[in-house]
Each structure stands twice: as C-alpha cells, then as structure tokens.
N, C-alpha and C positions, 0 to 999 in steps of 0.2 A: 504493500500500499503506500504510496507516494506521501511524503511528510510535506509540511507547509514549505519548508526548504526547497524541495524538488521542484514545487509548482512555481516558488520564484525564480529559480533558474529557467524553468521551461519558458516562462513568460519572457524573462530576460532574454533568451535565446531566439526567440520568436520577434523581438522589438529589434534585436541586432540584425537578423536575417532581411527584415523588411528595409532597415537603414542601410545595409549593404547592398541589397538590390537596388536602392535608389541611388547611391553614391558610387558604386562599383568600387569601393575600396577593398583591397584584398585581405588586409590584416583584420577587417572586421569579419570577414567569412571564415578566417582562421579561427577567431574566438568564438563564433557561432558554432563551428564543428566541434570545437573542443568542449563546449558546454554540452551539446548534444551527445557527443561520445561518453562524457563523464555520467551523464543520466543513463545511458546504455548499459555502461559497465556496471554502475551500482546496481541497477535493475536486476541484471544477470547474476550478480555476485550475492546479491540477497536473497535470490530465491531458492529455496531449500536449505538455508544457511544453517537453521536450526534442527533440520532433521535428525542429524547424526548424533546429536548430545545425547548422553546417557548419565543418569546419576543414581546414587544410592545415598541412604540416609542412616547414620548410625547413632544410636542413643547412649550416653556414657553417663555414669553417676559422677557427680561433682562431690569429693569428700569435702567436709567443711574443715576449717582451719583447726587442727588438733591442738593449738594453744589456747583456743577459746572454748572451754566446755560448755556443753548444754545444760540448762537447769536440772534435767532428769540425771544426766551423767555425773554432774556435779554432786549430787546428793545420794548417789548409788554407791556401796561398797565396791572395791575392786573386783571381787567374785561375781558381784551381780552384773557388772558392766561387760563382762566377758560373756556371762550368759545371755545378756541381750545380743552381744555382737553375733552369737551364733545362730540366732534365729534369721538372720539376714541372708538369704542367699545372693548370688551375683545376679546384677542386673534387677534386683528388686528395687521398685520405685514406690514411694509412699506419698501421701499428700504433704506438701510444703517442702519436699526434698529439692535441693538445687539439682538442675540437670544441664548437660551439655549435649545439643544437637549439632551433628556434623554433617554437611552436604558435600559429596564427594561427586565432581563432574569430570568426564571422560568424552574426548572427541576424537573418535577413529577416523573420522573424514579427511580427505586431502585438504579441502577448502577450509581454513580456519574460520571459527564464528568470532565474531568481534563485537565489542559493545553489548554484551548480554546482560540485561537486568532481568529481575523477577520478583515475583512476591511468594513468600512461604507462610502458610497458615499453620499455626500451630495450635492444636485444638484443645489442649489441656492447660496451657498457660494462662495467667492472668489477662484481663481483658486488654490492658495497655501493651501486652506482649504477644498478643497473638498473631499480628501481622508483621512478618519480618521481612523487609525488602533488602535485597542483595544485588551487587553488580560486578562483572567479571570483565576486564578490559579485552580480554582475549582467550580462546580456547584453542590449543593447536593440537595437532596428531601426536600421540605418545606422551602428552603432558597431563597430569591430573592436577585439577585446582580443588581445593577444600576450603570450605567456608564454614564457621562455626559461630554459634550464639548460645548462651545460656539464658535460661529462665528458670521458672519454679514450677513443680507439679501442683497446680493450683487445686485440681479436682480429681477424685478418685473415679474409676471407670475403665472401660475399655475403650480407647480413643484411636481413631483412624484417621491418619493424615490426608488431607485433599491432594489432587494434583498440583503440581508446580506450573504456574502461570510464567512462561517466558516471552520476552520479546527483545527486539534488537534495533538498532537504527544503522547498524553498521553496513559498509565500512564508512561512509561520508555523512552519515545521517540524513540521507536522501530517501531512502525506502525502509519502512517498518514492517518487521515479520513478527508473527506470533506462533506460539506453539504451547499446547497443553501437555505437560510431560507427566506421566503417571509414575509415581515412585511409592508402591505400596508399602505402607509401614503401619504396625499397630503397636500399640504399649498398652499393659495392663498396669494401672496406678492403684496401689492397695489404699485402704482408709487410713487416716491418721488415728493413733491409738497411745493410750498412756501404758506403759509396762507396769501393769499393778502388780505389787508385791504382797499387800496385804487387802482383805476383805472382811473386816472385823463382823460385818452381820452373817456372814456365812460360817465363820470360826468360831461362833459361840459354842461354849462347851455344852450346854443343853441340846443344842441343835447338831453339833459334830457327832453325838452320839447315836444319833438315829440311823436307821437303816433306809436305804434307798430302794424303790420298788422297780428294780431293773429286771428285764426278762432273763432268767437263768435258771438255776438249780435250787432255789431257796424253797421256804416252806410255806410261804403265802401266796395264796392264787390270785393274781391280778388280771386275768382275763382269759379268753379263749380263742383259737384260730383254727384253720381248716388242717387236716393232718397232712403230713409230709413223710416222705419216705425216710426211714430211720429213726422216726418218733417211737418211743416206747408205748407198748399196749397199756402200760399203767397210767400213763397221762390222758387216756381217753377220757371225754366229759360224755358219759353215756346218756344223759338225760338231754343234753343238746343234739347228740347225735341221733336220737331217736326223734326228736322234734322235726329236724331239717332233712334227714335221710341220707346223711352223709357223716364219714368220720370226721369228729372235732374233737381237739385236744386241749388240756388246760395249760396256760403259761403261769410259770411261778416267778416269785421275785428273786432278784440276786443280792444276798443279804451283805455281800463283800465290801462293795464300794457305794460312795454316793454320787448321785448324779446331779448336773447342773444344766438348766435350760433356760435360754434367753429366746423370748417370744417378740418378733417383730411386727408393727403393724403395716401391712404393705397393701392396703386398700388405697385404690387409685385416687389422686387429688386430696390426699388428706395433709399433705406437708404444707406448712406455713413458712414464709420467709424465702429469701433469694439465696441461690449459690450454695456454697458451703458452709453458710451460717443458718441455713434453714433447720427446721425441725427434725425432718427425715435424716438430713446428714448427721445431726447430733445424734440420733438413736444409732446410726451406723457405727459411730466412734465409741459410743459406749458398749455395743456389743462386741466390737473388736477388742476392747480393753478388757471386758469380762472374760472373753474366749481366751486371751492372752494368760490372764490368771488361772484358769481353769487347765488349760494345757500346761503350763509350766508348774502346776502341783499334781500333776496326773490324776485330774478329776474327769471323769466322763463328761463332755460338753457336747450340747445339742442346740441347734437353732430351729425355731419354729415359724413360719411365716407363709402365705398363701400367695405366693409369686405365680404369675401367669407364665413366664418364661423359665425361671430357673426352680427346679425342684429338688430339695434336699433329701438325702438318706436318711433313713430313722436311726442309724447307728450313731455312736459317739464320733465326732469329727477330729480331724488332726488341724494344726495350727494352719498348715499351708491351705488346707480346705476351706477353713474359716476365712482366711483372708481372700482367698479367691471369689468365694461366694459373695462375701460383703463388698468387694471391689466392682461387682457386676449386678449386684440385685438392684432393682427400683421399685418404686411404690406405683406397681401397675395391676394388682390384685383387684378382683372383685368381691372377695369375701371380707365382711366386716370383722374386726378384730374380736367382738364379743362372740361371734360362730367359731372363730378359731380356739377360743379360751375353752369352748364347751367340749372339745375333743382333744385335750393335752395329753401327751404321753407321761406315763409314769416317772416322777422325778422327785429328788429330796430338795432341791431349791429352785424356784421358778423366779425369773426377772421378767417382768412385764414393761415393756416401752410403750407408752402411749402417746400418740402424737396429738389425738384428737379426742378428748373427754366427752362423753356425753352419758344419757341415762342408761344405755344398754350395757356400756362398758362397765359403769359402776354396778349394776345389778349382777353382772357375770363375775365382777371381784368378789362380792360379796359372798358369793357361792363357793368360792375357792378354798376355803378352810378345811385342813386335813390335819390329823394327828402326826403323819408322818412326812408333812412337808412345810417348808417355809416360803413365803411368798413375798417378792418385793415389787411394789409397783411403783414405777418411776414415771412422772408424768413431765413431759416435755413441753414447756410454754416459752414465748418470746420473752417475757419478763421473769420466768423463774418462780412465779408464785403458783401456790397449790390451788387448784380450782376449789370453789366453795364446795360443790357437790362431792370431792374426794375426802374433805375434812372428817366425815363420820365412819371412814373406812379401817381406822387403825383398831383392829381386834387382834386377838390372840392368832399368831401364825401369819399375820399380814402386816408389813411395813410399807409405809408410803412415803415416797419422797418427790421433789420436784426440782427440775434443773432448767436452764436456760441455754441456747447455743454459746453462751458466753461464760457461763460458770460451772459447765458440766464437769470440768476436770477438778475443781475445788471439792464439788460434791462427792465426786467419785472417789476421791482420795480419803474423805472423812467417814465413808460408808463403813 
C-alpha cells in the first residue's frame, strides 16, 4: 500500500514530467525517471517482504532480588523456606510473579526485511502493559533478532497469546506492508496463595481427636453404592439389594485420617468487583492457601464446586492438581451453592467460601451441624463486613468469618 510519501513523490514526478515535456530540458527528464524508478523499486521490494519472517516466543521466570526478602520469606524459618521452594516446579508462574517474555525473529529469505515494527498483546499483563510495541531496523538471512520485555503475571488462568501484527515501510518508507504472524503460545498462571503454616481452627484439640468419615474399612456405615468386582460379599446391603433388584454394597468410614474439604461457589454471575480484586478471585486465593496447608500436613484435601467445564475427582487432591484446577476454574456453573451443600461428601472439616449470601444459603448452613464435623463458613464481601443474616449462624460445630478482597490474608493468618 503506498504511503503518503509515495503519493507525494508520484505527484512530483508527474509535475516534473509535464514541465520537462514543455521545456524539453533533459535533466528534468532524468530526475523524473529517477523518481519513477525509485517508486518501482520500492514497490517490488516491499511486495512479500514480511512473508518469510518466523518468530518464537519464550517465557522465563524473573527471579526477585535475593537481597530483598519478601515478607513471607523474612518471617519464615530457614527450614520452612526450603520447604516452600520445593513446591515450585520449573516454569511455574503465579499471580504477581515477574516474568520476561522474549520474541525471537528469524528471516530465512534472501531479501532482508527492513524497518519492521509491530504490536505484541500480552493477555496476562496489567492493563498498562498489555500492548507492547516493538521495532526491528533490519532482519537479514541467518541472523536472529531477539526482543524482550518484562511484566507481571497479573491474572491467574490459562492465557493464549494472539497473533503478532507486523508492518513495515521499508526500505524507503514509500510502501507499507502488513502481515499477521501466528506464534501459538499458552501460559498457565497459578493463583496467588499464602503458604499457611498454622490453622488454629483446624488444630483444636477437641476437633483433632475426631474421626473422619472417609470411604475405607472402618466400622461406621456412611453410605451405599453399586456392587463392583472384587467387593466382599460381607459388604452387601441386602435390604437395598432386594429393593432395587441389583447388588448394592455398604461403604464404611476410614477411621485413620482426617479429611479437609473446601466448597467453592461457582454459580455464574455471582462475583462482585473487578479483576483480581473481585470476590470470586478472593475465594480462589483462599482455597489455594487452605489447599497448601492441607497438603503440607498430609491431610486429605478435596475441592467441591459445580463447574460446567472442569470436573474434580472425588478422591483427595495433590498440590499440583489443586493449583491446576484453581488456575483454570471460572464461575460458570448453573447450580446454586445451597444445592451443592445438600450433597457434600463425608469430611471432618468443611470450609465454605460464600460469594453471595442469601436466605437459601443461610438455611443450608444451619443444617450442616454434625457431631463428627467442624464447619467454617467464610463470607466474602467487598467491605469485609459480616452480612446481618449470618450473625445468627454461630452454633456448635459452625464458625463464621468474613473477609474482603483486601484483608483476606490477615483474616486467614488469624484463623
């Protein structure tokens, strides 16, 4: 596409041609031919100049300055710091981590690409850093050019980079060429979390001595299910078998370990607030911090939530699975939290993260009292105030707390 400069030269060449035709001055013909020749050379050179460009994108962790300890590292004993470091696998990115993005360009074509500029859209960066312009004076055959920029992992989630928008006015700024260059790159950013070392509400002596109702070989029947190959005939529940006409076996509690369950409210359109400081994102950080505590103390940990896209296994989760799930999950469910609470799995300790309190949830919470279970309901509000309807819920076996997107860490530490 001709630029404004090309049109000016073309108009000037036409004027000089008519002037030379009238005056028959030879040097004016020479200047006219030079201008037209320059335009033709520039047009031919610019045609397809960007077609051979190849690019790759590399993501790197940026290590913070080791001489400036973070508040968490400064307050942790040396042994604890080593334990925390072991949780991070190579190329694991978390919210608020600094990151370096490198774009490497190669041009195998014979014709050099000149004056190449473009725009990089970084999907996970803060709003002010999402558009990254770049400029390359020249790309020659066999020579790689690398451009880097640093930003922050502002939002958790699975992010995909869009295509690069390349354009050039080379070699003389007379013709502009454009190209959309696809550089497929994905990055999974884990949610921010606090490496919680203590959870006093969980470590109460009278609670720690209770037995969890996990599926196992204990003495207490906690439910029934269909018969599976290998089940003992002694476990058959004959009354249910006779009623439905097929073999049904009893499930027993596992009396050896406690169980820790966190319930997320994943109903669509329930989050209040914007971006990383929304109520839903606060619930994700709380769940990750509680999951860290449970896995570090070898406590079976489960997440419960009615997501449309991501389904969790019923078995206890590893730290890696917890982080991956919480990095991807969104509030896209159709099931209200009150309905999810009506079919909770057997667990010693329940933490319910409530994003939108209403009468149905309050009623469901009031029915969760159980002699072998401790329940903690955390109401997440913009101002951190406990909803008036929840003030009457503090009964035996049920604790109620409230947090905001700005004070969740302080409340969590003091639980």
